[in-house]
N, C-alpha and C positions, 0 to 999 in steps of 0.2 A: 504494500500500500504506499503510495507516494505521499510524502508530507506536503502539506500546503505551505508554500513559501510566502512569508509576509514581508512587507517592506519595513525597514527600520526607520524609526522616527526619533529625532532629537528635539526636545524642548530646549531651545537656546536661551541661556541666561545672559543678562547684561554683560557680565565679565567676559564671557566667551566671545561675544560680539565685539566688545572693546579690544580685547587682545588680538582678534583677527584684524580689525580695522587699523589699529595703532601699531601693531607689531613691536611692542615696547617691553616685552618680558621674554627672556630667552626660553624658558620652559613652557609657560602658559600660551605664549603666542604660537609656538610650534604645535602644541596640542590643538589649539583652536584652528590652525591651518589644516591640520589633519581631519578634523571634524568637517570643516567646510569642503575640503577636497572630496571627502566621501559623499557629501551631499551633492556636490556639483557633478561628480563623475560616476555615481552609481545610482541605483534606484532607492536612494535614501532621502528622507525628507527632513527639513528643519522647520520647526514651528516656533513662532515668536508671538507672544501675547502683547496686548496693547500697553500694559504697564511696563513691560521690558522696553518697548519702543520709546515710550516717554522718558524712562530713566536713561536709556542710551543717548537720546537726544540731549537731555539735560546735562549729563556728565561730559559729553563731548564739547558742548558749547560753553558750559559754566566752569567746569573743573579744568578741562584741558585747553579752554579758551580757543578752540578751533572755530573759525568763522562759520556762522550758521549756514551760509550758502554752501560751503564745502561739505558740512555735515549732511545737509539735506540731499545734496547730489549723491553722496556715498550711500545713504540710506535708500534712496529711490532706486539706485542700481541694484542694491542687494535685494530689495523687496520685489523687484520685477522678475527675479529668477523663478522659474517654474517650480523648483523643488523647495522653495521657501513658502511655507503656508502661514497665512495670517488671516484670522477671522475678519471679514469685511476688508480685505486687502485694498479694494477700490476706495474705501473710505480713508484709509491711512495714506494712500498715494495722493488722494485729493487734498488731505490735510497738509502733507509735505509740500505739495505744489503751491498751496495757498500761503504757506509759511515763507516760501521763496520771495513772495511779493509784499508781505505784510510783517511788520515788527510787532508780534503778539506772542504770548506764551503758547507752548504746545498744548498744554491742558485746556486753556481757554478755547483755542481753535478746535480742539478735539470735541469739547462739549458743544460748541456751536454747530459743527457738522453732524454730530451724533443726534442732537435735538432735531435738526432738520430731517435727518434720515428716519427718525422715529415719529415724525410729524408731531413733535412735542414743542410746547412753548418753553423757551429758555428763560428760566428765572435767575436773574443776576442783578446786582446793584452796579455793575461795571457799565458805565454809560457808553464807552467805546464798543464794548462787546454787544450791548443792546442794539447799537447802530448797525454793526456788522450783521447781526442776526436779521434785522429788518431788510438789509440789502440782499443777503443770501437766501433767507427763508422765504 
């Protein structure tokens, strides 16, 4: 009886993504590259949740002081790969694209587009965010 072959899936943590993108740690960056190599070259998948995306964006822009445009471009390239699975990937790509043109926090723009996608009214005291919600929603 042949065994059913399943595809391996990695849930990628922020530190694995950071080490892969930054290549700044001899041991961990090498391990991160191996994980991504397996994802890119085999029938393996990488999953990234929304919290990890927000944390990765925050750490790269605030802690490492990498220009937001550069961070967004790297993340967009990474997230467009077929073997990288993100719930509502189109929403995340839309958010990253919007962040390229507007100086606003990742979480605020995430909430804005999430509210629109859920046909929910965005409850906020942030005047700028309210204005953007009216434009986008």
